[in-house]
C-alpha positions in Angstrom: -18.0 -139.5 -79.9 -15.2 -139.7 -77.4 -16.5 -139.7 -73.9 -14.6 -138.3 -70.9 -13.3 -141.0 -68.5 -15.7 -142.5 -66.1 -18.0 -145.5 -65.2 -20.2 -145.6 -68.3 -20.6 -149.3 -69.0 -23.8 -151.3 -68.3 -22.1 -153.1 -65.4 -21.4 -149.9 -63.6 -24.8 -148.3 -64.3 -26.5 -150.3 -61.6 -23.8 -149.5 -59.0 -23.8 -145.8 -60.0 -27.6 -145.7 -59.6 -27.4 -147.1 -56.1 -24.6 -144.8 -55.1 -26.4 -141.8 -56.6 -29.7 -142.8 -54.9 -28.0 -142.8 -51.5 -26.3 -139.5 -51.9 -26.2 -137.6 -55.3 -23.6 -135.1 -54.1 -21.3 -137.7 -52.7 -21.5 -139.7 -55.9 -20.7 -136.6 -58.1 -17.9 -135.6 -55.7 -16.4 -139.1 -55.9 -16.7 -138.9 -59.7 -14.8 -135.6 -60.0 -12.2 -136.6 -57.4 -11.5 -139.9 -59.3 -11.8 -138.8 -63.0 -11.2 -135.1 -63.0 -13.2 -132.0 -63.8 -14.8 -133.5 -66.9 -16.0 -137.1 -66.5 -18.8 -139.3 -67.6 -21.1 -141.9 -66.0 -24.3 -143.8 -66.7 -27.3 -144.4 -64.4 -29.0 -146.7 -66.9 -30.6 -144.2 -69.3 -27.5 -143.4 -71.4 -24.2 -141.6 -70.8 -24.0 -138.3 -68.9 -21.1 -135.9 -68.9 -20.4 -134.2 -65.6 -18.6 -130.8 -65.7 -17.0 -129.6 -62.4 -14.9 -126.6 -63.1 -16.2 -123.1 -62.6 -14.5 -121.5 -65.7 -15.6 -124.4 -67.9 -19.1 -124.3 -66.6 -19.3 -120.5 -67.3 -18.0 -121.2 -70.8 -20.5 -124.0 -71.2 -23.5 -121.9 -70.3 -22.3 -118.7 -72.0 -21.1 -120.0 -75.3 -22.9 -123.3 -75.7 -26.4 -122.5 -74.2 -27.8 -122.6 -77.8 -26.3 -126.1 -78.1 -28.1 -127.4 -75.0 -31.7 -128.0 -74.0 -33.5 -129.0 -70.9 -34.3 -132.8 -70.8 -37.9 -133.9 -71.2 -38.3 -134.8 -67.5 -37.3 -131.3 -66.5 -39.5 -129.6 -69.2 -42.5 -131.6 -68.0 -42.0 -130.3 -64.5 -41.9 -126.7 -65.7 -44.3 -126.5 -68.6 -46.9 -129.0 -67.2 -50.3 -128.7 -68.9 -49.8 -125.2 -70.2 -47.2 -125.0 -73.0 -43.8 -123.3 -73.2 -42.7 -120.1 -71.5 -39.3 -118.6 -71.0 -38.0 -121.4 -68.8 -38.8 -124.1 -71.4 -38.4 -122.5 -74.8 -35.7 -124.3 -76.7 -35.3 -122.5 -80.0 -32.4 -120.0 -79.3 -33.9 -117.1 -81.3 -37.4 -117.5 -79.9 -36.0 -117.7 -76.4 -33.7 -114.7 -76.9 -36.6 -112.5 -78.2 -38.8 -113.6 -75.3 -36.2 -112.8 -72.7 -35.6 -109.4 -74.1 -39.4 -108.7 -74.0 -39.6 -109.9 -70.4 -36.5 -108.3 -68.9 -38.0 -104.8 -68.4 -40.6 -106.4 -66.1 -37.8 -107.2 -63.6 -35.9 -103.9 -63.6 -35.0 -102.4 -60.2 -37.7 -99.7 -60.4 -40.4 -102.3 -60.6 -38.8 -104.7 -58.0 -39.0 -102.0 -55.3 -42.8 -101.7 -55.0 -43.1 -105.5 -55.1 -41.1 -105.6 -51.8 -44.0 -103.8 -50.1 -46.3 -106.5 -51.3 -44.0 -109.2 -49.9 -43.8 -107.4 -46.6 -47.5 -106.8 -46.3 -48.4 -110.4 -47.2 -45.7 -111.9 -44.9 -47.3 -109.9 -42.0 -50.7 -111.2 -43.0 -49.6 -114.8 -43.1 -47.7 -114.7 -39.9 -50.5 -112.9 -38.1 -52.3 -116.3 -38.0 -49.4 -118.0 -36.2 -50.0 -118.9 -32.6 -47.3 -118.5 -30.0 -45.9 -121.9 -29.0 -47.5 -123.9 -31.8 -45.7 -125.7 -34.6 -46.0 -124.7 -38.3 -45.1 -126.5 -41.5 -42.8 -123.8 -42.8 -42.7 -125.1 -46.4 -46.5 -125.0 -46.6 -46.7 -121.5 -45.0 -44.1 -120.1 -47.3 -45.7 -121.7 -50.4 -49.0 -120.1 -49.5 -47.2 -116.8 -49.1 -45.3 -117.1 -52.4 -48.6 -118.0 -54.1 -50.2 -114.8 -52.8 -47.2 -112.6 -53.8 -47.1 -114.1 -57.3 -50.9 -113.6 -57.7 -50.7 -110.0 -56.6 -47.7 -109.0 -58.7 -48.6 -111.1 -61.8 -52.4 -110.8 -61.9 -53.3 -108.2 -59.3 -55.4 -111.0 -57.8 -55.5 -112.9 -54.5 -55.8 -116.4 -53.3 -59.3 -117.6 -52.4 -59.7 -117.7 -48.6 -57.0 -115.1 -48.1 -58.3 -111.9 -49.8 -57.7 -108.6 -48.1 -60.9 -107.2 -49.7 -59.1 -104.3 -51.5 -60.7 -104.7 -54.9 -58.3 -107.0 -56.6 -59.1 -108.2 -60.1 -60.3 -111.5 -58.9 -59.9 -114.4 -56.4 -58.1 -117.5 -57.6 -59.2 -120.9 -56.4 -56.8 -122.3 -53.8 -55.4 -125.2 -55.9 -54.7 -122.8 -58.8 -52.5 -120.7 -56.6 -51.0 -123.5 -54.5 -50.6 -126.0 -57.4 -50.0 -129.7 -57.6 -46.8 -131.6 -56.7 -45.4 -133.3 -59.8 -42.6 -135.9 -59.8 -40.6 -135.8 -63.0 -38.6 -139.0 -63.7 -35.6 -139.8 -65.8 -35.0 -143.6 -66.3 -36.9 -146.3 -64.5 -36.8 -148.6 -61.6 -33.9 -148.3 -59.1 -32.0 -146.3 -61.8 -34.5 -143.5 -62.0 -33.6 -139.9 -61.2 -36.6 -138.1 -59.8 -37.4 -134.5 -59.0 -40.6 -133.3 -57.3 -41.7 -129.7 -57.7 -44.9 -127.7 -57.7 -46.5 -126.8 -61.0 -49.9 -125.6 -62.2 -52.8 -128.1 -62.1 -54.7 -129.0 -65.3 -57.7 -126.8 -64.2 -56.8 -123.1 -64.2 -60.2 -121.8 -65.0 -60.0 -119.0 -62.4 -56.7 -117.7 -63.8 -57.8 -118.1 -67.4 -60.9 -116.1 -66.6 -58.8 -113.2 -65.3 -56.6 -113.3 -68.4 -59.6 -113.4 -70.8 -61.2 -110.5 -69.0 -58.1 -108.4 -69.3 -57.9 -109.1 -73.0 -61.6 -108.4 -73.5 -61.8 -105.2 -71.5 -58.3 -103.9 -70.9 -57.5 -102.0 -67.8 -53.8 -101.4 -66.9 -53.6 -102.6 -63.3 -49.8 -102.2 -63.1 -49.2 -106.0 -63.0 -47.3 -108.3 -65.2 -50.4 -109.4 -67.1 -51.2 -105.8 -68.0 -47.7 -105.4 -69.5 -48.0 -108.6 -71.5 -51.4 -107.8 -72.8 -50.0 -104.4 -74.0 -47.1 -106.2 -75.6 -49.5 -108.6 -77.4 -51.5 -105.6 -78.7 -48.5 -104.0 -80.0 -47.0 -107.1 -81.7 -49.3 -110.1 -81.7 -47.0 -111.9 -84.2 -44.3 -111.7 -81.5 -46.4 -112.6 -78.5 -49.6 -114.5 -79.1 -52.4 -114.8 -76.6 -51.3 -118.4 -75.9 -47.8 -117.1 -75.3 -49.2 -114.7 -72.7 -51.1 -117.6 -71.0 -48.0 -119.8 -70.9 -45.8 -117.1 -69.5 -48.3 -116.0 -66.8 -48.8 -119.5 -65.6 -45.1 -120.3 -65.5 -44.5 -117.1 -63.6 -47.1 -117.9 -61.0 -45.2 -121.1 -60.1 -41.6 -120.1 -60.8 -40.8 -119.6 -57.1 -42.8 -122.4 -55.6 -39.9 -124.7 -55.2 -36.8 -122.4 -54.8 -38.1 -119.9 -52.3 -39.8 -122.3 -49.8 -36.7 -124.5 -50.0 -34.3 -121.6 -49.5 -36.2 -120.1 -46.6 -36.6 -123.4 -44.8 -32.9 -124.1 -45.0 -32.2 -120.5 -43.9 -34.1 -120.9 -40.7 -32.4 -124.2 -40.0 -29.1 -122.4 -40.4 -30.2 -119.6 -38.1 -31.0 -122.1 -35.4 -27.9 -124.3 -36.0 -25.4 -121.4 -35.9 -27.1 -119.3 -33.1 -27.8 -116.3 -35.3 -31.3 -115.5 -34.2 -30.5 -112.6 -32.0 -28.3 -110.9 -34.6 -31.0 -111.4 -37.2 -33.8 -110.1 -34.9 -31.7 -107.0 -33.9 -31.2 -106.0 -37.6 -34.9 -106.6 -38.4 -36.1 -104.5 -35.5 -33.6 -101.6 -35.9 -34.2 -100.9 -39.6 -36.9 -98.4 -40.3 -39.6 -99.1 -42.9 -37.8 -97.3 -45.7 -34.5 -99.1 -45.0 -36.3 -102.4 -44.8 -37.8 -102.0 -48.3 -34.7 -100.5 -49.8 -32.9 -102.7 -52.4 -29.6 -101.0 -51.6 -29.9 -101.5 -47.8 -31.1 -105.1 -48.3 -28.1 -105.9 -50.6 -25.6 -105.2 -47.8 -27.7 -106.3 -44.9 -26.7 -109.1 -42.5 -29.9 -110.8 -43.5 -28.9 -111.0 -47.1 -25.3 -112.2 -46.2 -26.8 -115.0 -44.2 -29.3 -115.9 -46.9 -26.6 -116.0 -49.6 -24.3 -118.2 -47.4 -27.2 -120.5 -46.6 -27.9 -120.8 -50.4 -24.2 -121.5 -51.0 -24.2 -124.5 -48.7 -27.7 -125.7 -49.8 -28.6 -124.2 -53.2 -32.3 -124.6 -54.2 -31.2 -126.3 -57.4 -28.2 -128.5 -56.4 -27.9 -130.0 -59.9 -28.5 -128.4 -63.3 -29.6 -130.8 -65.9 -29.1 -130.3 -69.6 -28.7 -132.5 -72.7 -26.9 -131.8 -76.0 -29.2 -130.4 -78.7 -26.4 -129.8 -81.2 -23.0 -131.4 -81.0 -20.0 -129.4 -79.8 -16.6 -129.9 -78.1 -15.6 -129.6 -74.5 -11.8 -129.6 -74.2 -10.8 -132.6 -76.2 -14.2 -134.3 -76.1 -16.9 -134.2 -78.7 -20.4 -134.2 -77.2 -23.0 -135.5 -79.6 -26.8 -134.8 -79.7 -28.8 -136.5 -76.9 -25.9 -136.8 -74.5 -26.7 -135.6 -70.9 -24.7 -132.8 -69.4 -24.8 -132.1 -65.7 -23.4 -129.3 -63.6 -23.6 -129.3 -59.8 -23.7 -126.0 -57.9 -24.0 -128.0 -54.7 -20.4 -129.1 -55.2 -19.0 -126.0 -56.8 -20.2 -124.0 -53.8 -18.1 -126.3 -51.5 -15.0 -126.5 -53.7 -11.9 -125.1 -51.9 -10.6 -123.8 -55.2 -13.3 -121.2 -55.0 -14.2 -120.8 -51.4 -11.9 -120.8 -48.4 -13.0 -123.1 -45.6 -15.9 -124.1 -47.8 -17.6 -126.4 -45.3 -17.9 -123.6 -42.7 -20.9 -121.3 -42.4 -19.4 -117.8 -42.9 -21.9 -115.1 -43.9 -19.1 -112.5 -43.9 -18.2 -113.8 -47.4 -21.1 -111.7 -48.5 -20.9 -108.9 -46.0 -20.3 -106.2 -48.7 -22.8 -107.5 -51.1 -20.1 -108.8 -53.4 -17.6 -111.6 -53.2 -14.1 -112.0 -54.9 -14.2 -113.0 -58.6 -12.7 -116.4 -57.9 -15.7 -117.2 -55.7 -18.3 -115.3 -57.7 -17.6 -117.4 -60.8 -18.5 -120.6 -58.9 -21.6 -119.2 -57.1 -24.7 -120.0 -59.0 -27.8 -120.7 -56.8 -30.0 -119.4 -59.6 -28.1 -121.0 -62.5 -25.6 -119.4 -64.8 -25.1 -117.9 -68.3 -27.8 -116.1 -70.4 -30.5 -118.4 -69.0 -29.8 -117.5 -65.4 -33.1 -117.0 -63.6 -34.6 -113.7 -64.8 -36.1 -113.0 -61.4 -33.0 -113.9 -59.3 -32.5 -110.4 -57.9 -36.2 -109.9 -57.2 -36.4 -113.3 -55.4 -33.4 -112.5 -53.2 -34.8 -109.2 -52.2 -38.3 -110.6 -51.5 -36.8 -113.4 -49.4 -34.8 -110.9 -47.4 -38.0 -108.9 -46.7 -39.9 -112.0 -45.7 -37.1 -113.0 -43.4 -37.1 -109.7 -41.7 -40.9 -109.6 -41.4 -40.8 -112.9 -39.6 -37.7 -112.1 -37.5 -39.2 -108.9 -36.1 -42.1 -110.9 -34.6 -41.0 -114.5 -34.1 -38.2 -116.9 -33.4 -38.5 -120.2 -35.3 -37.1 -123.3 -33.7 -36.9 -126.6 -35.7 -38.9 -129.4 -34.3 -36.6 -132.3 -33.7 -37.1 -135.3 -35.9 -39.1 -133.4 -38.5 -38.2 -131.9 -41.9 -40.4 -128.8 -42.3 -41.8 -128.3 -38.8 -40.8 -125.3 -36.7 -42.1 -124.1 -33.3 -43.2 -120.5 -33.3 -42.2 -118.3 -30.4 -43.5 -114.7 -30.5 -41.0 -112.1 -29.5 -42.0 -109.8 -26.5 -43.5 -106.6 -27.8 -43.6 -107.7 -31.4 -45.7 -105.6 -33.6 -46.6 -106.0 -37.3 -45.3 -104.1 -40.2 -48.4 -102.1 -41.1 -48.7 -100.7 -37.5 -45.0 -99.9 -37.1 
């Protein structure tokens, strides 16, 4: 194996780890500036190849996805206690078949009614906010995302938050909210850690709903109903355990990305003085426009959200390792080698974005950006394994933002990470009464 240039020896590993620990993006930026678009480094757990060229990254994920796998520390954070679903399946054929089976569940005709659920539950969550009092926005959004996921995936609701409209069941709070799990690569000062929510070991409430649907099937129009029917039609393709694993992964798929993206969004709204423009759009759109995928796609809300996710992508680094050897340019990458891609840097690269450090939502004003920028923009990943629910997540976040903006202004509390003061807008009224 011939590694790309870079600091890979044992002496450098400790220095690399310290630099990376202080600022991962600064370390990777220094690496690419010093050694080029394909470089290598070591943090103490073995060599890693860093790829920092949009065309090469697209080639990597498009043509070599089958040669790559997610490392164990990342799989542990996704699969947790409940086995493999779409996000953790490694075998290319199994993964491809599973994705084809799940894709129809995210078509536009099904995304549209889910926006009504997002709007309704955003209003329900924010109705509890008190004017002038601070909130933990990450916590509030995570509760909201939990309820949206339970409604759309299980036709259920979160215990303590039910609207009493005959859902298929109430899910215990911790089963919807989840546990925070820290996945670790390496050890000591050289460890790379990532903390994200995942399903706890006890999911008895969710499992009871799934079992009941199998035992006495009623099509409730949710994801579980679709997967139970798929199992009934081809149990050799989708087993009952496969259904359980997919359902539980779907319940938690947005628990990291959406709270992170929405929190950074509101910081950007405050930082760049965009609150009035955001509120104006949110209050002038009628209900049909507010829930229209086409209108949302070209809205100022969506443009600001996309620009916020450009500067602070929910997944700033994409981690892979080689499952089967292949070549990148003149370098042979052997099994077990780490491969990293950094959307956080690609989104700030002047080769792909003009004035990349400036906050310019107009880049996304038409809903599309020039190909030279689009190829580097990957807040939800890239290639065939790009997030299957990316379009749905963006639309839901835009609806949540507008639901909040119609009623409240959020101001970051100085010296805190997730705390925002809530200021009710004069004459604000909720979605269901408008």
